[in-house]
C-alpha positions as CSV (number, residue, x, y, z in Angstrom):
1,M,0.0,0.0,0.0
2,N,1.5,3.3,-1.0
3,S,1.9,6.3,1.4
4,K,-1.2,8.1,0.1
5,L,-3.4,5.1,0.5
6,K,-2.1,4.6,4.0
7,D,-2.9,8.2,4.8
8,V,-6.4,7.7,3.5
9,F,-6.9,4.4,5.5
10,K,-5.6,5.9,8.7
11,Y,-7.7,9.0,8.6
12,F,-11.0,7.5,7.5
13,F,-10.7,4.4,9.8
14,K,-10.2,6.8,12.7
15,L,-13.1,9.0,11.6
16,G,-15.4,5.9,11.4
17,F,-14.9,5.5,15.2
18,I,-15.5,9.1,16.2
19,A,-17.9,10.4,13.7
20,F,-21.0,11.0,15.8
21,G,-23.6,13.6,15.1
22,G,-24.9,12.7,11.6
23,P,-23.8,13.7,8.1
24,A,-23.5,17.5,8.8
25,A,-21.1,16.8,11.6
26,H,-19.1,14.3,9.5
27,V,-18.7,16.8,6.7
28,A,-17.7,19.5,9.1
29,M,-15.0,17.2,10.5
30,M,-13.7,16.4,7.0
31,Q,-13.7,20.1,6.0
32,D,-11.7,21.1,9.1
33,D,-9.2,18.2,8.8
34,L,-8.7,17.7,5.1
35,V,-9.1,21.2,3.8
36,E,-7.8,23.4,6.7
37,R,-5.2,21.1,8.3
38,K,-4.0,18.4,5.9
39,K,-4.5,20.5,2.8
40,W,-5.5,17.4,0.7
41,L,-7.9,19.6,-1.3
42,S,-9.0,23.2,-1.7
43,T,-12.2,24.7,-0.3
44,E,-13.6,24.9,-3.9
45,Q,-12.9,21.3,-4.6
46,F,-14.5,20.3,-1.3
47,L,-17.6,22.3,-2.2
48,D,-17.7,20.7,-5.7
49,Y,-17.8,17.3,-4.1
50,M,-20.4,18.3,-1.6
51,G,-22.6,19.5,-4.5
52,A,-22.0,16.3,-6.4
53,T,-23.1,14.1,-3.5
54,N,-26.4,15.9,-3.4
55,L,-27.1,14.9,-7.0
56,I,-26.8,11.2,-6.6
57,P,-28.5,8.6,-4.4
58,G,-26.8,7.4,-1.3
59,P,-25.4,8.6,2.1
60,N,-23.9,12.0,1.6
61,S,-21.1,11.9,4.2
62,T,-20.0,8.4,3.2
63,E,-19.9,9.5,-0.5
64,M,-17.8,12.6,0.6
65,T,-15.3,10.2,2.2
66,M,-15.1,8.4,-1.2
67,H,-14.6,11.6,-3.2
68,C,-11.9,12.8,-0.8
69,G,-10.2,9.4,-1.0
70,Y,-10.4,9.4,-4.8
71,H,-8.9,13.0,-4.8
72,R,-6.0,11.9,-2.6
73,A,-5.1,8.5,-3.9
74,G,-7.1,7.7,-7.1
75,V,-9.6,4.9,-7.5
76,G,-7.9,2.8,-4.8
77,G,-8.3,5.8,-2.4
78,L,-12.1,5.9,-3.2
79,F,-12.6,2.2,-2.1
80,V,-10.2,2.4,0.8
81,A,-11.8,5.6,2.2
82,G,-15.3,4.3,1.9
83,M,-14.6,0.9,3.4
84,S,-12.5,2.4,6.2
85,F,-15.2,4.8,7.2
86,I,-18.0,2.3,7.0
87,F,-16.4,-0.7,8.7
88,P,-16.1,0.7,12.3
89,A,-19.8,1.8,12.2
90,V,-20.9,-1.5,10.9
91,L,-18.9,-3.5,13.4
92,I,-20.2,-1.4,16.4
93,T,-23.8,-1.5,15.1
94,L,-23.6,-5.3,14.7
95,L,-22.3,-5.7,18.3
96,V,-25.1,-3.4,19.5
97,A,-27.7,-5.4,17.6
98,I,-26.6,-8.6,19.1
99,F,-26.6,-7.1,22.6
100,F,-29.9,-5.3,22.1
101,E,-31.6,-8.5,20.8
102,N,-30.5,-10.4,23.9
103,I,-31.5,-7.8,26.5
104,S,-34.8,-7.0,24.8
105,Q,-36.0,-10.5,25.8
106,L,-35.7,-9.5,29.5
107,A,-39.0,-8.3,31.1
108,W,-37.5,-5.4,33.0
109,T,-36.1,-3.9,29.9
110,A,-39.6,-3.6,28.2
111,P,-40.5,-0.2,29.7
112,I,-37.0,1.2,29.0
113,I,-37.2,0.2,25.3
114,A,-40.8,1.5,25.0
115,G,-39.5,4.9,26.4
116,I,-36.6,4.9,24.0
117,K,-38.9,4.3,21.1
118,A,-41.3,7.1,22.2
119,S,-38.4,9.6,22.6
120,V,-37.1,8.8,19.1
121,L,-40.2,10.3,17.5
122,S,-39.1,13.8,18.6
123,F,-35.9,13.9,16.5
124,I,-37.6,12.2,13.5
125,A,-40.1,15.1,13.6
126,G,-37.2,17.5,14.0
127,A,-35.5,16.1,10.9
128,I,-38.7,16.4,9.0
129,F,-39.1,20.0,10.1
130,K,-35.6,21.0,9.1
131,L,-35.6,19.1,5.8
132,G,-39.0,20.4,4.9
133,K,-38.0,24.1,5.4
134,K,-35.2,23.6,2.9
135,A,-37.0,21.4,0.5
136,V,-40.3,23.3,0.0
137,K,-39.0,26.2,-2.1
138,N,-42.1,27.1,-4.1
139,Y,-45.8,26.2,-4.5
140,L,-45.1,23.6,-7.2
141,L,-42.8,21.7,-4.9
142,L,-45.4,22.0,-2.1
143,A,-48.0,20.5,-4.4
144,I,-45.8,17.6,-5.3
145,G,-45.1,17.0,-1.6
146,V,-48.8,17.0,-0.8
147,I,-49.5,14.5,-3.6
148,V,-46.8,12.2,-2.5
149,L,-48.0,12.4,1.2
150,I,-51.5,11.5,0.2
151,A,-50.2,8.6,-2.0
152,S,-48.1,7.3,0.9
153,L,-51.0,7.5,3.4
154,L,-53.1,5.6,0.9
155,G,-50.6,2.8,0.9
156,I,-48.6,3.5,-2.3
157,N,-45.1,2.0,-2.1
158,E,-42.7,4.7,-0.8
159,I,-40.0,4.2,-3.5
160,L,-42.5,4.4,-6.2
161,A,-44.1,7.5,-4.7
162,I,-40.8,9.3,-4.5
163,L,-39.8,8.3,-8.1
164,A,-43.2,9.4,-9.2
165,A,-42.4,12.9,-8.1
166,G,-39.7,12.8,-10.8
167,F,-42.2,11.8,-13.5
168,I,-44.5,14.6,-12.4
169,A,-41.7,17.0,-12.8
170,L,-40.9,15.5,-16.2
171,C,-44.5,16.0,-17.4
172,L,-44.4,19.6,-16.2
173,S,-41.1,20.3,-17.8
174,M,-42.6,19.3,-21.2
175,L,-45.4,21.9,-20.6
176,I,-43.1,24.5,-19.1
177,P,-39.7,24.4,-20.9
178,S,-38.0,26.6,-18.3
179,K,-38.8,24.1,-15.6
180,R,-35.7,22.1,-14.8
181,L,-35.7,18.3,-14.4
182,N,-33.5,15.3,-14.0
183,V,-34.6,11.7,-14.8
184,L,-31.2,10.2,-14.4
185,A,-32.0,8.8,-11.0
186,I,-35.2,7.1,-12.1
187,L,-33.8,3.6,-12.0
188,P,-35.6,0.3,-12.8
189,A,-36.9,-1.1,-9.5
190,L,-36.1,-4.7,-8.5
191,I,-39.5,-6.2,-7.7
192,V,-39.6,-8.3,-4.5
193,T,-43.0,-9.3,-3.5
194,S,-42.8,-12.7,-1.8
195,A,-43.2,-12.7,1.9
196,S,-40.9,-15.7,2.5
197,Y,-37.4,-14.8,3.7
198,T,-34.3,-15.6,1.7
199,P,-30.8,-14.0,2.0
200,L,-30.9,-13.1,-1.7
201,K,-34.2,-11.2,-1.4
202,L,-32.8,-9.3,1.6
203,F,-29.7,-8.3,-0.4
204,F,-31.8,-7.1,-3.3
205,V,-34.1,-5.1,-1.1
206,F,-31.2,-3.1,0.3
207,L,-29.4,-2.9,-3.1
208,K,-32.6,-1.4,-4.6
209,V,-32.9,1.1,-1.7
210,G,-29.2,2.0,-1.9
211,A,-29.6,2.7,-5.6
212,V,-32.4,5.2,-5.3
213,L,-32.0,6.6,-1.8
214,F,-32.0,10.4,-1.9
215,G,-32.2,12.8,1.1
216,S,-31.4,12.4,4.7
217,G,-30.5,9.0,6.3
218,Y,-33.9,9.1,8.0
219,V,-35.4,8.6,4.5
220,L,-34.0,5.1,4.6
221,F,-36.7,4.1,7.1
222,A,-39.4,5.5,4.9
223,Y,-38.2,3.4,2.0
224,L,-37.9,0.3,4.2
225,D,-41.4,0.9,5.6
226,G,-42.7,0.1,2.1
227,E,-40.3,-2.8,1.4
228,L,-39.9,-4.7,4.6
229,I,-43.1,-3.9,6.4
230,D,-45.8,-3.4,3.8
231,N,-44.6,-5.7,1.0
232,L,-42.8,-8.5,2.9
233,G,-43.9,-8.3,6.5
234,W,-40.4,-9.0,7.8
235,L,-40.4,-6.1,10.2
236,T,-42.7,-4.0,12.4
237,H,-42.7,-0.2,12.8
238,S,-41.4,-0.8,16.3
239,D,-38.4,-2.5,14.8
240,L,-37.7,0.5,12.6
241,V,-37.8,2.8,15.5
242,E,-35.3,0.6,17.3
243,A,-33.0,0.9,14.3
244,I,-33.3,4.7,14.3
245,A,-32.3,4.8,18.0
246,I,-29.3,2.6,17.3
247,G,-28.3,4.9,14.5
248,Q,-28.2,7.8,16.9
249,I,-25.9,6.1,19.5
250,T,-23.4,4.7,17.0
251,P,-20.7,6.6,15.0
252,G,-20.4,6.7,11.3
253,P,-23.0,6.7,8.6
254,V,-26.7,6.5,9.6
255,L,-27.1,3.9,6.9
256,S,-25.1,1.5,9.0
257,T,-28.4,0.8,10.7
258,A,-29.0,-1.4,7.7
259,T,-26.7,-3.8,9.6
260,F,-29.0,-3.7,12.6
261,I,-32.1,-4.4,10.5
262,G,-30.3,-7.1,8.5
263,Y,-29.4,-8.8,11.8
264,K,-33.0,-8.7,13.1
265,V,-34.3,-10.2,9.9
266,G,-31.5,-12.7,9.0
267,G,-28.9,-12.9,11.8
268,I,-25.2,-12.4,11.0
269,S,-25.6,-13.3,7.3
270,G,-28.5,-10.9,7.0
271,A,-26.4,-8.1,8.6
272,V,-23.6,-8.7,6.1
273,L,-25.9,-8.8,3.1
274,A,-28.0,-5.8,4.1
275,T,-24.8,-3.8,4.6
276,L,-23.3,-4.8,1.3
277,G,-26.6,-4.0,-0.5
278,I,-27.1,-0.5,1.0
279,F,-23.5,0.7,0.3
280,I,-22.4,-1.0,-2.9
281,P,-24.3,1.5,-5.2
282,S,-22.5,4.5,-3.6
283,F,-19.1,3.2,-4.5
284,F,-20.1,2.9,-8.2
285,Y,-21.9,6.2,-8.3
286,V,-18.8,8.0,-6.9
287,W,-16.5,6.1,-9.2
288,L,-18.5,7.2,-12.2
289,L,-19.2,10.7,-11.0
290,N,-15.9,11.9,-9.6
291,P,-14.1,12.5,-12.9
292,I,-16.9,14.7,-14.2
293,V,-18.0,16.6,-11.0
294,K,-17.7,20.0,-12.5
295,K,-19.7,19.3,-15.6
296,I,-22.4,17.5,-13.5
297,R,-22.7,20.4,-11.1
298,Q,-23.4,22.8,-14.0
299,N,-26.4,20.8,-15.2
300,P,-29.6,22.5,-14.0
301,Q,-31.7,19.5,-14.7
302,L,-30.0,17.5,-12.0
303,T,-30.6,20.2,-9.4
304,S,-34.3,20.4,-10.4
305,F,-34.9,16.7,-10.1
306,L,-33.2,16.7,-6.7
307,E,-35.6,19.4,-5.5
308,A,-38.6,17.3,-6.4
309,V,-37.2,14.1,-4.9
310,N,-36.2,15.8,-1.7
311,V,-39.8,17.2,-1.2
312,A,-41.2,13.8,-1.9
313,A,-38.8,12.2,0.5
314,V,-40.0,14.5,3.3
315,A,-43.6,13.8,2.5
316,V,-43.0,10.1,2.8
317,M,-41.2,10.6,6.1
318,I,-44.3,12.3,7.4
319,A,-46.5,9.4,6.4
320,V,-44.2,6.8,7.9
321,T,-43.9,8.8,11.2
322,F,-47.6,8.7,11.6
323,K,-47.5,4.9,11.2
324,M,-44.7,4.7,13.7
325,A,-46.4,6.9,16.3
326,E,-49.6,4.8,16.0
327,S,-47.7,1.6,16.9
328,I,-45.5,3.2,19.7
329,L,-47.9,5.6,21.5
330,V,-50.1,2.9,23.0
331,S,-50.1,4.0,26.7
332,W,-50.2,7.1,28.8
333,Q,-46.6,6.6,29.7
334,T,-45.3,6.6,26.1
335,I,-47.5,9.6,25.3
336,I,-45.9,11.5,28.2
337,I,-42.4,10.5,27.2
338,A,-43.0,11.5,23.6
339,T,-44.4,14.9,24.7
340,V,-41.4,15.6,27.0
341,S,-39.0,14.6,24.3
342,F,-40.6,16.9,21.8
343,V,-40.4,19.8,24.3
344,V,-36.7,19.1,25.0
345,Y,-35.8,18.6,21.4
346,F,-37.4,21.8,20.1
347,F,-36.8,24.1,23.0
348,V,-33.4,23.0,24.4
349,K,-30.8,24.3,22.0
350,K,-28.2,22.0,20.5
351,I,-29.4,19.0,22.5
352,N,-27.6,15.8,21.5
353,P,-30.2,13.2,20.5
354,L,-28.3,10.6,22.5
355,W,-29.4,12.4,25.7
356,I,-33.0,12.3,24.5
357,I,-32.7,8.6,24.0
358,V,-31.2,8.0,27.4
359,G,-33.8,10.2,29.0
360,G,-36.6,8.4,27.3
361,G,-35.3,5.1,28.6
362,V,-34.9,6.3,32.2
363,L,-38.4,7.9,32.1
364,G,-39.9,4.8,30.7
365,Y,-38.5,2.8,33.6
366,I,-39.6,5.3,36.2
367,L,-43.1,5.7,34.9
368,N,-43.5,1.9,34.8
369,F,-43.9,2.0,38.6
370,A,-46.6,4.7,38.5
């Protein structure tokens, strides 16, 4: 391994263990370390890569590690950076999944887990609020979001609903030439309809989601709601909320929660296959995109499509959150915990979601004796 590849491995492997706080925090760490301190790339190049990650599906901060690795050490750097960043998070998530699965069988942990699930709803709502403010830029996008929300509430598959937003924008662009659009990301869906579990089906579900996943990491759970709950019945909404909680207490990319979900569905092999499926598309997207970043960023159609898809993703998140709340808020204790968590999240500035999760668990245990 040459010196540049070693540099890439050492930096991103370490980052994978300490990168708490979500994609925005990960990107801020990379900007400070790689632009300001190590001088691996310029501010302009870093911003170009940030813009490019927003134009393709997949986890933004993970794809940023790949772009930076490619810039530093070529194609080898792309794969070394991505795998080095992902591996620690996946390993930690798998260990947490095994531990969580075992303790969740103990009776005394039931109110704690119920409290954690109720508290998680607060920062899901927070993510929806923040993303929604940025995504809804005009009345047309608002209308698309409302249509997708209604479709999701009526039971339309989440992935199809989000991609349909792109087709709506396509039709409108034909009527209004000045309207910008991108249909690049409308990929053929792999159809998985059988309810019986097989490892190959699990892999293809996550591969499909990884190939079309735009927006925040939280959108992953909206996609999986349609695939693993509605279509296949392999998970419950309660399981998804557990996965979100795990995503908040582990470092690295939020999509490493695919490891947790894969383990719940198919054990160790399921964890490995889900992880491979969700991340493989990002490696190839970045591999193809990196050499032409500047040209891609100048294409207004890509930006326009992204706007429509982001609005649709927020709309789907709203629909899925309603479903989650319905399955979680089943007692006065969980309603109180959710209410307190909402107040803390929205009125206590810069609160770390980890403390909301811990507080929800503690409150769940205490209220169990009331």
